[in-house]
C-alpha positions in Angstrom: 82.1 64.8 256.6 82.0 62.4 253.6 85.5 61.2 254.5 84.3 60.5 258.1 81.3 58.5 256.7 83.5 56.4 254.4 85.9 55.7 257.3 83.1 54.6 259.5 81.5 52.3 257.0 84.8 50.6 256.3 85.3 50.0 260.1 81.8 48.6 260.7 80.7 47.0 257.5 83.9 45.5 256.0 83.1 42.7 253.7 79.4 43.5 253.1 78.4 42.1 249.7 76.0 44.6 248.4 76.5 44.0 244.7 74.0 41.1 244.5 70.9 42.9 245.4 68.9 42.7 242.3 65.1 43.0 242.1 63.8 46.4 243.2 67.4 47.6 243.9 69.1 47.2 240.5 70.9 50.5 240.5 73.0 49.7 243.6 76.6 48.4 243.6 79.1 47.7 246.3 80.7 51.1 245.7 77.4 52.9 246.3 77.4 51.7 249.9 80.5 53.6 250.8 78.4 56.4 252.4 75.7 54.4 254.2 76.6 54.9 257.9 75.9 58.3 259.3 78.9 60.4 260.4 79.6 61.0 264.1 77.9 57.8 265.1 74.4 59.1 264.2 72.4 56.3 262.7 69.4 56.8 260.3 66.7 54.3 260.6 63.5 53.2 258.8 60.6 51.3 260.4 58.4 48.7 258.5 55.1 48.0 260.1 53.9 50.6 262.7 50.3 49.8 263.5 51.0 48.2 266.9 54.3 46.9 268.1 56.2 48.8 265.4 54.6 52.1 266.6 56.0 51.5 270.1 59.4 50.6 268.7 59.4 53.8 266.6 58.9 55.8 269.7 61.7 54.0 271.5 64.1 54.4 268.6 63.2 58.1 268.5 64.4 58.3 272.1 67.6 56.5 271.5 70.8 58.6 271.5 72.2 59.6 268.1 69.4 57.9 266.2 66.9 59.4 263.8 64.0 57.7 262.0 63.8 58.9 258.4 61.3 56.5 256.8 58.0 55.1 258.0 56.7 52.2 255.9 53.3 50.8 256.4 50.5 49.4 254.2 48.0 51.2 256.4 48.1 54.9 255.6 46.3 55.7 258.8 48.9 53.9 261.0 51.7 55.5 259.1 50.4 59.0 259.7 49.7 58.3 263.4 53.2 57.0 263.9 54.8 60.0 262.0 52.9 62.4 264.2 54.0 60.7 267.4 57.6 60.8 266.3 57.3 64.4 265.4 56.1 65.1 269.0 59.2 63.5 270.4 61.8 64.8 268.0 60.3 67.8 266.2 61.1 66.0 262.9 58.7 64.2 260.6 60.1 61.1 259.0 59.0 60.5 255.4 56.0 58.3 254.6 57.4 55.5 252.4 54.6 52.9 252.1 56.7 50.3 250.3 59.7 49.5 252.5 61.6 48.4 249.5 61.8 52.0 248.3 63.1 53.0 251.7 65.9 50.4 251.2 67.0 52.3 248.2 67.9 55.3 250.3 71.7 55.1 250.6 71.6 57.3 253.7 69.6 54.8 255.7 71.7 52.6 258.0 69.1 50.2 259.4 65.5 49.1 259.3 63.2 47.9 262.0 61.0 45.0 260.8 57.7 44.8 262.8 55.3 43.7 260.1 53.4 40.4 260.5 55.3 37.2 260.9 55.1 36.1 257.3 57.1 39.2 256.4 59.9 39.0 259.0 62.5 36.9 257.3 61.8 38.0 253.7 62.0 41.6 254.7 65.2 41.1 256.7 66.8 39.3 253.8 66.0 42.1 251.4 67.4 44.6 253.9 70.5 42.6 254.2 71.0 42.5 250.5 70.5 46.3 250.5 73.4 46.7 253.0 71.2 47.6 255.9 71.3 46.4 259.5 68.1 44.9 260.9 66.2 45.1 264.2 63.9 42.1 263.7 60.9 41.6 265.9 60.3 38.1 267.2 59.8 35.6 265.9 62.6 36.0 263.5 60.9 33.7 260.9 57.6 32.2 259.9 59.2 28.7 259.5 62.5 27.0 260.2 63.9 27.3 256.6 63.6 31.1 256.8 65.6 31.1 260.0 68.4 29.2 258.3 68.3 31.7 255.4 68.7 34.5 257.9 71.8 33.0 259.4 73.2 32.5 255.9 72.3 36.1 255.0 74.4 37.5 258.0 77.3 35.2 257.0 77.2 36.6 253.4 76.4 40.3 253.9 78.2 40.8 257.3 75.4 43.0 258.6 73.9 43.2 262.1 70.6 41.5 262.8 69.2 41.6 266.3 66.0 39.8 267.2 63.6 41.7 269.4 63.5 39.4 272.4 64.2 42.3 274.8 64.7 40.4 278.0 68.1 39.4 276.7 69.1 43.0 277.5 67.3 43.5 280.8 70.1 44.1 283.4 68.5 42.1 286.2 67.8 39.1 283.9 71.4 39.1 282.8 72.5 39.1 286.4 70.0 36.3 287.3 71.3 34.1 284.4 74.8 34.7 285.6 73.9 33.4 289.1 72.0 30.5 287.6 75.0 29.5 285.5 77.3 29.8 288.5 75.2 27.2 290.3 73.0 29.1 292.8 70.3 26.4 292.5 72.7 23.7 291.3 72.3 22.2 287.9 68.9 23.3 286.4 67.2 20.3 284.9 63.8 21.6 284.0 62.5 25.0 282.9 58.7 25.6 282.9 57.4 28.5 281.0 53.8 29.8 280.5 51.6 32.6 279.1 48.0 33.3 279.9 45.5 35.7 278.4 41.7 35.9 277.8 41.4 36.7 274.1 37.9 36.9 272.7 36.5 35.1 269.7 37.5 36.4 266.2 34.2 35.2 264.7 33.8 34.1 261.2 35.1 36.5 258.6 33.3 37.7 255.6 34.9 38.6 252.2 34.6 42.3 251.7 36.2 45.0 249.7 39.7 46.0 250.7 39.6 49.2 252.7 40.8 52.3 250.9 43.5 52.9 253.6 45.1 49.4 253.1 47.5 48.1 250.4 46.4 44.4 250.8 48.6 43.3 248.0 51.8 44.5 249.7 50.5 43.3 253.1 50.3 39.8 251.7 53.8 40.1 250.1 55.5 36.7 250.1 52.4 34.8 251.2 50.3 33.2 248.4 47.2 35.3 247.7 44.0 34.9 249.6 40.8 37.0 249.5 40.5 39.8 252.1 38.3 39.1 255.1 37.0 41.5 257.6 38.4 39.7 260.7 42.0 39.4 259.6 43.8 42.8 259.9 45.3 44.1 262.0 45.9 41.6 264.8 44.0 38.4 264.1 46.4 37.2 261.4 48.4 35.8 264.3 45.9 32.9 264.5 46.1 31.8 260.9 48.9 29.5 259.8 49.1 31.2 256.4 50.4 34.4 258.0 50.9 33.8 261.7 52.5 31.4 264.1 50.1 31.3 267.0 50.5 32.1 270.6 53.6 29.8 270.8 55.7 32.2 268.7 53.7 35.3 269.5 54.5 35.1 273.2 56.1 31.8 273.9 59.3 32.8 272.0 60.3 35.2 274.8 60.3 32.8 277.6 61.4 29.7 275.7 64.4 31.9 274.7 65.1 32.6 278.4 64.7 28.9 279.2 67.2 27.9 276.5 69.6 30.6 277.8 69.3 29.3 281.3 69.6 25.6 280.5 72.6 26.4 278.2 71.2 24.3 275.3 70.9 24.9 271.5 68.8 22.2 269.8 66.5 19.6 271.3 66.4 15.8 270.8 62.7 15.2 271.3 59.6 17.5 270.8 56.0 16.9 271.6 52.9 19.1 271.7 49.3 18.8 272.8 46.4 21.2 272.6 43.9 22.7 270.1 41.4 25.4 269.5 39.0 24.6 272.4 37.3 27.8 273.5 35.4 29.1 270.5 34.2 27.8 267.1 35.4 30.5 264.7 38.1 31.1 262.1 41.0 30.9 264.6 43.3 28.0 263.4 46.2 27.9 265.8 45.9 26.4 269.3 44.3 28.5 272.1 45.5 25.9 274.6 48.9 24.2 274.1 51.6 22.4 276.0 54.9 22.0 274.2 57.6 19.8 275.7 61.3 19.8 274.6 64.0 17.4 275.7 67.8 18.0 275.4 70.9 15.9 275.4 72.3 17.4 278.6 69.7 15.8 280.8 67.3 18.7 280.8 63.9 19.7 279.4 61.6 22.6 279.1 57.9 23.1 278.6 55.8 26.0 277.4 52.1 26.3 278.4 50.0 28.6 276.4 46.4 29.6 277.4 45.0 32.3 275.1 41.5 32.1 276.4 41.9 31.8 280.2 44.0 34.3 282.1 44.3 32.5 285.4 47.7 33.1 286.9 50.2 30.3 287.3 52.5 30.6 290.4 51.1 34.1 290.9 51.9 35.4 287.4 50.2 35.5 284.0 53.4 35.0 282.3 56.7 33.6 283.5 59.4 31.0 283.8 60.7 28.8 286.6 64.1 26.9 286.6 64.1 23.8 288.8 67.5 22.7 290.0 69.3 20.4 292.4 69.2 22.9 295.3 66.2 25.1 294.6 64.4 27.0 291.9 64.6 30.4 290.2 61.5 32.3 289.2 61.3 35.0 286.5 58.0 36.8 285.8 57.3 39.3 283.0 59.8 42.0 283.8 63.3 42.8 284.9 63.2 40.9 288.2 63.9 37.4 289.6 63.6 35.5 292.8 65.4 32.4 294.2 64.1 29.8 296.6 65.6 26.7 298.3 64.2 23.2 298.2 61.9 24.0 301.1 60.3 27.0 299.2 62.2 29.4 301.4 63.2 32.7 299.7 66.9 33.0 299.3 67.1 36.2 297.2 64.7 38.6 295.5 65.9 41.1 292.9 63.2 43.7 292.0 62.8 46.2 289.3 61.1 49.6 289.3 60.6 49.7 285.6 57.0 49.8 284.3 55.7 46.6 282.7 52.4 45.3 281.4 52.8 41.9 279.9 49.3 42.0 278.3 49.9 45.3 276.6 49.9 44.3 272.9 51.7 47.4 271.8 54.3 48.4 274.4 54.7 45.9 277.3 58.3 46.7 278.1 58.0 50.5 278.2 61.5 52.1 278.6 63.2 48.8 279.0 63.0 48.5 275.2 65.5 51.2 274.8 68.2 49.1 276.5 67.9 46.4 273.8 67.7 49.0 271.1 70.9 50.7 272.3 72.6 47.4 272.3 71.7 47.0 268.6 72.8 50.5 267.7 76.0 50.3 269.6 76.9 47.0 268.0 76.5 48.7 264.6 78.9 51.4 265.8 81.3 48.7 266.9 81.0 49.6 270.6 79.1 46.5 271.8 78.2 42.9 271.0 74.7 41.8 270.3 72.7 40.3 273.2 70.5 38.5 270.7 72.2 37.7 267.4 70.4 35.9 264.6 71.9 32.5 265.4 70.6 32.7 269.0 67.3 34.2 267.7 66.9 31.3 265.2 67.7 28.7 267.8 65.0 30.0 270.2 62.4 30.6 267.5 63.0 27.1 266.1 62.1 25.5 269.5 58.6 26.8 269.4 58.3 26.2 265.6 59.1 22.6 266.2 56.4 22.5 268.9 53.9 23.8 266.4 55.0 21.3 263.8 54.6 18.5 266.4 51.1 19.9 267.1 50.1 20.1 263.5 51.3 16.6 262.6 50.3 14.9 265.8 53.8 13.3 265.9 56.6 13.1 268.5 59.5 14.6 266.7 63.0 13.2 266.9 65.5 16.0 266.3 69.2 16.1 265.4 70.8 18.0 268.3 73.6 19.3 266.1 71.3 21.4 263.9 67.7 21.1 265.0 66.6 19.2 261.9 63.7 16.8 262.1 64.6 13.1 261.7 62.6 10.4 259.9 59.3 12.2 259.3 58.4 13.4 255.8 55.1 14.7 257.2 56.8 17.0 259.7 59.6 18.0 257.2 56.9 19.2 254.8 56.3 22.1 257.3 60.0 23.0 257.5 59.3 25.6 254.8 56.3 27.1 253.1 54.9 28.0 249.7 55.4 31.5 248.5 53.7 33.8 246.1 55.5 33.3 242.7 58.3 35.8 242.5 58.5 36.5 246.2 60.6 33.5 247.3 63.3 34.7 249.7 66.8 34.2 248.3 70.2 34.9 249.7 
């Protein structure tokens, strides 16, 4: 058995530099990783952050073939126990409650970790996991700021691990087929992609400083973010709307469809980025825009826009969330799920591909239902050497960066000129000041 494990790790993790871990993992060396990957293709997984989206991912990973969750890490003891119980119902096995995910990373038997904690944790946690010799399933957005995205790409280059971003539509079979048709010219050259998201979120009010609840490790929740006092309207979901921890609706939901737009237009980095909008609906603690229009132009004579409406759920083109590619001979429409339709220039339907999979785009926890497993299996099979990632970290960073640049344009009030070779902002010190962030001393992510 041990011989099989060593053979498998050599085949799938050749070149991983685990010796430079440091910090909480000082006892590890390159030699100690010889037995990480489970024998007979069985992969052992931990999950970080299981209150909402992470809980749904835990259930999906539990249903994946030859995969076992062995650690549940959450700063909320209630969420951890709820998730452990739900996994036990599916598998008849109870994973271990390991509140600090860094302790889970010390388990040499664990092959991979799912990072579904708040956005300010995404890249720092994935980098620590990479240093620990683990593969990473990283929820979108892959980073809180552009610099972290570049650090993630550097981490994969250094440690040779697998990092997949959780933009699940990259693995939806009908979406893959639709993109193939688009690239083969079914509507001619697409020159504009319009994306949107609509919801009707209530006010978050004005928070009050209170005692930290007994069930919450607020110190660990803050992690790499500079310390701020606990307020009663922050945890668990409203952190999305604070720049200190979150990234707004643009990255919370826009990332998915901006990613599809980039895929369809076959572009990497833009040349020009603008954004308009603001917090219009309520007067409360919410900082990020509730109404926003981001526009991005590219050097192949194409552009895309993302329209976000967090406080008005009126449908656009019949859908609350979606994407339309406009081309020389017609247009292609993709709504929330595993389906697409094609029309000619007279709005006459040419083709409609439907899906029977359940989907609720406004479900905050599990909008994709069983379709999640397709993306998860792609991740697991890539670790096993049987597949290639549908959303590697380079692609994940490129798509995340587009909406990050939109937010930077929004926050600075500037039209951003961008280097199309690498996505860097040109000639604006004000905008470049938002390329990275300040960290709690001692928590700075390092490769």
